C-alpha positions as CSV (number, residue, x, y, z in Angstrom):
1,X,-110.1,-12.6,110.4
2,X,-113.4,-14.4,110.5
3,X,-115.1,-15.5,107.3
4,X,-118.6,-16.8,106.5
5,X,-119.1,-18.6,103.1
6,X,-122.4,-19.1,101.5
7,X,-123.1,-21.6,98.7
8,X,-119.5,-22.3,98.1
9,X,-117.2,-25.1,99.1
10,X,-115.4,-24.5,102.4
11,X,-112.2,-26.3,101.3
12,X,-109.4,-24.5,99.7
13,X,-107.6,-26.4,96.9
14,X,-103.9,-26.7,97.3
15,X,-101.7,-26.5,94.3
16,X,-98.7,-28.9,93.9
17,X,-96.7,-28.7,90.7
18,X,-93.2,-29.7,89.6
19,X,-92.0,-26.7,87.6
20,X,-89.8,-28.6,85.1
21,X,-90.6,-26.0,82.3
22,X,-90.1,-22.9,84.4
23,X,-88.1,-20.3,82.4
24,X,-84.7,-19.5,84.0
25,X,-85.7,-15.9,84.6
26,X,-88.3,-17.1,87.2
27,X,-86.4,-18.6,90.2
28,X,-87.5,-22.2,91.1
29,X,-88.5,-22.0,94.7
30,X,-90.6,-24.2,96.9
31,X,-94.2,-24.1,95.8
32,X,-96.5,-22.6,98.3
33,X,-100.2,-23.2,98.9
34,X,-102.8,-20.6,98.0
35,X,-103.6,-18.4,100.9
36,X,-106.7,-19.6,102.8
37,X,-109.0,-18.0,105.4
38,X,-110.8,-19.6,108.3
39,X,-114.5,-20.3,108.0
40,X,-116.9,-19.3,110.7
41,X,-120.6,-18.7,110.9
42,X,-120.7,-15.0,111.5
43,X,-118.1,-12.2,111.1
44,X,-117.0,-10.5,114.3
45,X,-116.6,-7.1,112.7
46,X,-117.2,-5.4,109.4
47,X,-114.3,-5.9,106.9
48,X,-112.1,-3.2,105.7
49,X,-110.8,-4.2,102.3
50,X,-107.9,-2.4,100.6
51,X,-106.6,-3.0,97.0
52,X,-102.9,-2.1,96.7
53,X,-101.0,-1.2,93.5
54,X,-97.4,-1.8,92.6
55,X,-95.7,-1.9,89.2
56,X,-92.1,-3.1,88.7
57,X,-89.6,-4.6,91.1
58,X,-85.9,-4.4,90.6
59,X,-82.7,-4.1,92.7
60,X,-81.9,-0.8,91.0
61,X,-85.2,1.1,90.7
62,X,-85.3,3.3,87.6
63,X,-88.3,5.5,88.5
64,X,-90.8,6.1,91.3
65,X,-93.0,3.2,90.3
66,X,-90.3,0.6,90.6
67,X,-89.4,-0.7,94.1
68,X,-86.6,-3.0,95.3
69,X,-87.4,-6.5,96.4
70,X,-86.4,-5.5,100.0
71,X,-88.9,-2.6,99.9
72,X,-91.7,-4.9,98.6
73,X,-90.9,-7.5,101.3
74,X,-90.8,-4.8,104.0
75,X,-94.2,-3.3,102.9
76,X,-95.8,-6.7,102.9
77,X,-94.3,-7.7,106.3
78,X,-95.7,-4.4,107.7
79,X,-99.2,-5.2,106.4
80,X,-99.0,-8.8,107.6
81,X,-97.7,-7.7,111.0
82,X,-100.6,-5.3,111.3
83,X,-103.0,-8.1,110.8
84,X,-104.0,-7.6,107.2
85,X,-105.2,-10.8,105.6
86,X,-104.2,-11.3,101.9
87,X,-107.0,-12.3,99.5
88,X,-106.9,-14.1,96.2
89,X,-108.8,-12.5,93.3
90,X,-111.3,-15.3,93.6
91,X,-112.0,-14.6,97.2
92,X,-112.2,-10.9,96.5
93,X,-114.7,-11.6,93.7
94,X,-116.8,-13.8,96.0
95,X,-116.9,-11.1,98.6
96,X,-117.9,-8.5,96.0
97,X,-120.7,-10.8,94.9
98,X,-122.0,-11.3,98.4
99,X,-121.0,-15.0,98.5
100,X,-118.2,-14.6,101.0
101,X,-118.3,-12.7,104.3
102,X,-115.0,-11.1,105.6
103,X,-114.1,-9.4,108.8
104,X,-111.1,-7.4,110.0
105,X,-108.6,-6.0,107.6
106,X,-108.1,-7.6,104.2
107,X,-105.9,-6.7,101.3
108,X,-105.8,-7.6,97.6
109,X,-102.3,-7.1,96.2
110,X,-102.1,-6.1,92.6
111,X,-99.3,-5.3,90.1
112,X,-99.7,-3.5,86.8
113,X,-98.1,-3.9,83.4
114,X,-96.3,-7.3,83.6
115,X,-92.7,-6.2,83.8
116,X,-89.9,-8.8,83.6
117,X,-88.5,-7.3,86.9
118,X,-91.6,-8.3,88.7
119,X,-91.1,-11.9,87.5
120,X,-87.5,-12.1,88.4
121,X,-87.5,-10.1,91.6
122,X,-91.0,-9.5,92.9
123,X,-92.6,-12.9,92.4
124,X,-90.0,-14.7,94.6
125,X,-90.9,-12.3,97.4
126,X,-94.6,-13.3,97.0
127,X,-93.6,-17.0,97.1
128,X,-91.4,-16.6,100.2
129,X,-94.1,-14.7,102.1
130,X,-96.9,-16.8,100.7
131,X,-98.9,-13.7,99.6
132,X,-101.3,-14.1,96.6
133,X,-101.5,-11.4,94.1
134,X,-103.0,-10.2,90.8
135,X,-100.9,-9.2,87.8
136,X,-102.7,-6.9,85.4
137,X,-101.1,-7.8,82.2
138,X,-100.5,-5.7,79.0
139,X,-100.7,-8.6,76.5
140,X,-99.4,-6.4,73.6
141,X,-96.1,-6.1,75.5
142,X,-95.4,-9.7,76.2
143,X,-91.8,-10.5,75.7
144,X,-90.8,-6.9,75.0
145,X,-87.0,-6.7,75.2
146,X,-86.9,-3.3,76.7
147,X,-85.1,-0.2,75.6
148,X,-86.5,3.0,74.2
149,X,-90.1,1.6,74.5
150,X,-89.7,1.0,78.2
151,X,-88.5,-1.7,80.6
152,X,-88.6,-5.4,79.5
153,X,-91.8,-7.3,79.9
154,X,-92.6,-10.8,81.1
155,X,-92.7,-13.5,78.4
156,X,-95.7,-15.7,77.5
157,X,-93.8,-18.7,78.8
158,X,-93.3,-17.1,82.1
159,X,-97.0,-16.2,82.3
160,X,-97.9,-19.9,81.7
161,X,-95.4,-21.1,84.4
162,X,-96.4,-18.6,87.0
163,X,-100.1,-19.0,86.4
164,X,-99.7,-22.8,86.8
165,X,-98.5,-22.4,90.4
166,X,-101.7,-20.7,91.4
167,X,-100.3,-18.0,93.7
168,X,-100.8,-15.2,91.1
169,X,-103.9,-14.6,89.0
170,X,-103.4,-12.8,85.7
171,X,-106.0,-10.3,84.7
172,X,-106.4,-7.7,82.0
173,X,-104.7,-4.3,81.6
174,X,-105.7,-4.1,77.9
175,X,-103.7,-5.2,74.9
176,X,-102.4,-1.9,73.5
177,X,-104.3,0.9,75.2
178,X,-101.6,1.9,77.7
179,X,-100.5,5.0,75.8
180,X,-101.3,8.7,75.8
181,X,-102.3,10.9,72.8
182,X,-102.1,14.6,73.2
183,X,-101.6,14.2,77.0
184,X,-104.7,12.0,77.4
185,X,-105.1,8.2,77.9
186,X,-105.6,6.5,74.5
187,X,-108.8,4.9,75.7
188,X,-110.3,8.4,75.9
189,X,-109.3,9.3,72.4
190,X,-110.5,6.2,70.4
191,X,-113.9,4.8,69.5
192,X,-115.6,2.2,71.6
193,X,-115.2,-0.2,68.7
194,X,-111.4,0.1,69.0
195,X,-111.7,-0.4,72.8
196,X,-113.9,-3.4,72.5
197,X,-111.6,-5.0,69.9
198,X,-108.6,-4.4,72.1
199,X,-110.3,-5.9,75.1
200,X,-111.4,-9.0,73.1
201,X,-107.8,-9.4,71.9
202,X,-106.3,-9.3,75.4
203,X,-109.0,-11.6,76.8
204,X,-108.3,-14.1,74.1
205,X,-104.5,-14.1,74.7
206,X,-104.9,-14.3,78.5
207,X,-107.4,-17.2,78.2
208,X,-105.0,-19.1,75.9
209,X,-102.1,-18.6,78.3
210,X,-103.8,-19.3,81.6
211,X,-106.6,-21.6,80.6
212,X,-109.1,-19.2,82.3
213,X,-111.2,-16.3,81.0
214,X,-110.1,-13.1,82.9
215,X,-112.8,-11.7,85.2
216,X,-111.0,-8.5,86.0
217,X,-109.7,-5.4,84.2
218,X,-107.6,-2.5,85.4
219,X,-107.8,0.5,83.1
220,X,-104.5,2.0,82.1
221,X,-104.1,5.3,84.1
222,X,-107.4,4.4,85.8
223,X,-109.2,6.2,83.0
224,X,-112.1,5.4,80.7
225,X,-115.2,6.9,79.1
226,X,-118.9,5.9,79.6
227,X,-118.9,3.9,76.4
228,X,-115.6,2.2,77.2
229,X,-116.9,1.4,80.7
230,X,-120.0,-0.1,79.2
231,X,-117.8,-2.3,77.0
232,X,-115.8,-3.4,80.0
233,X,-119.0,-4.2,82.0
234,X,-120.1,-6.6,79.2
235,X,-116.8,-8.5,79.6
236,X,-115.6,-8.3,83.2
237,X,-117.1,-8.9,86.6
238,X,-114.6,-6.5,88.2
239,X,-113.1,-3.3,86.9
240,X,-110.3,-1.5,88.9
241,X,-109.3,2.2,88.9
242,X,-106.3,4.1,90.2
243,X,-107.7,6.3,92.9
244,X,-107.3,5.9,96.7
245,X,-110.1,4.4,98.7
246,X,-111.3,1.2,100.3
247,X,-113.3,-1.3,98.3
248,X,-117.0,-1.6,98.7
249,X,-119.4,-4.2,97.5
250,X,-121.6,-1.7,95.6
251,X,-118.9,-0.7,93.1
252,X,-117.7,-3.8,91.2
253,X,-117.2,-1.7,88.0
254,X,-115.2,1.1,89.7
255,X,-113.0,-0.4,92.4
256,X,-110.5,2.0,94.0
257,X,-106.9,1.1,94.6
258,X,-104.2,2.6,96.8
259,X,-101.0,3.3,94.9
260,X,-98.2,2.1,97.3
261,X,-95.0,2.0,95.2
262,X,-94.4,5.7,94.8
263,X,-95.3,6.5,98.4
264,X,-92.9,6.6,101.3
265,X,-93.3,3.5,103.5
266,X,-93.6,5.9,106.4
267,X,-97.0,6.9,105.1
268,X,-98.5,3.5,105.5
269,X,-99.6,3.9,109.2
270,X,-101.4,7.0,108.3
271,X,-103.2,5.5,105.2
272,X,-104.1,2.3,107.1
273,X,-104.4,3.1,110.8
274,X,-105.4,0.4,113.2
275,X,-109.1,0.2,114.1
């Protein structure tokens, strides 16, 4: 993949950190550098950029949105083998803003909800393959033990430790809007004031944990209202949905994402054919 950068440093900062405080539920593995892309003056071909969605990762999947570590690794190896270049959220944001030129096939890997299984079983896969990712976090569920309310969630301490490594960027999935009322997403049933307060709460929590104000939001269920969308646009540079489609620069507030976890891996060549 060929990349042209404008008005930004060409160097990529490498992260080195001794994880002395890493919680035991996140395996201590060798720290890897942030993925980087080669600089050049002009792209050789127009980029095709796909944003991918996964949720939980566990050796014993409990629903269609949970994949095994082996399945996740297999999917990522397929993309990498086909020449797809992983992007960080920062690189994706620069591309969307017109400050970074890409070519070839590029992918932004995302996970939703912040499950404990992702931290224990998915994150080690990312480290082993050196693939950066985004975790869209539900801050209202941090540290949830699991049970009738759903699978256990990542803890605040784990967020701090993982964020410090630099391979994963934590972004917003709201604080407490990932629910349904009368069969509809909660964000479509409450006032914009409730939505705005929720977003401000989650932004504050994420900023405190990671030391950075989140620049991206993924709506629960990919749903919102015009008023909610306006509230999000006031707070985030990037807003992600849950519909299939390749990303385009003209849609920073409505970025499509391909759901991968519930699909059969045999479908990948049809969704992402070589060019």
